[in-house]
N, C-alpha and C positions, 0 to 999 in steps of 0.2 A: 734572345738567339742563345740556344745552347752551346754553341761551338764558339768558345771565347778567343781562341788562338786565331789569329787572321791568317796565318800560314796555312791552316788546314782546310781542307776542301769540305763544303757543307754536306752533311749526310743524311738530312732527312727533308721531306718534301716541303715542309715549312721553312726549314733554312735556305732551301733552293729558292723558294717564293721570295724570301725577304732580299736576296739577291737578284731578283728578277730573272732567274735562270729557269723558270718555268713558263714555258709559253705553249700556246696550242699547237698539237703535231703538224697541222697544215701550214703553220707559219714558221715552222723552225726549218732552217734552209739543210740541216743535217739529218733531217726526218727520213727515213727509208720506208716503214711500214707499219701499218697498225695490225694488230694482231686480231683476228676475228675469234668467233666462238668455235668450239669443237663441232656442234650441231651444223654450222654453216659450212665449214671445212668438209665434214664427211658428206653433206649433200652435194657440194661441189665436185669432190672426188669421186662419188657414184656417178654423176653425170660424164666426168672423164673417162671413168672405166668403161661405160657405154660407148664412147666416142671412137671411131675407126682411126682417128688422127692420133691417138695416143699410142706411142711406140714404146716396145718394152715394157709396158706397164705403168711408166712413170715420167715419159718424156712427151711433151707436145710436140708434134711435127711442125706447127704452125709458128710458135713462138720459142721453141726450142727451151721451154723453162721446165724445171723439175717440178712436177705437178704435186706431189705430197707436201711441197713446201708452199707453192704459190696459192693452192687452195685455201691456206691459212692467213693469207693478206688481205684484210679487209678492203684495202684500198685498190686491189687487183680486180682484172676482168678476163674472161675467157676471149681469146682473139677471135673467135668464131661466133661469138655472142650468145652461147648457151647458158652463162651464167654472169 
């Protein structure tokens, strides 16, 4: 381990792994979202833009989410089943 001082926080993935601090995202209780790809976000946002339930070009009237952000989240889905 390159971090010799035990008072310092691990700074590399290897150091985190040595301390068992790296866990799969779906097993981490603090996990919020997995970021998808630009292509996936663009495809989803294109679908949203064509949807009559999108209000003010950014807010879904069903889930009330800010869709330019939600479309980037790989683990999210359309509340109307469109993606």
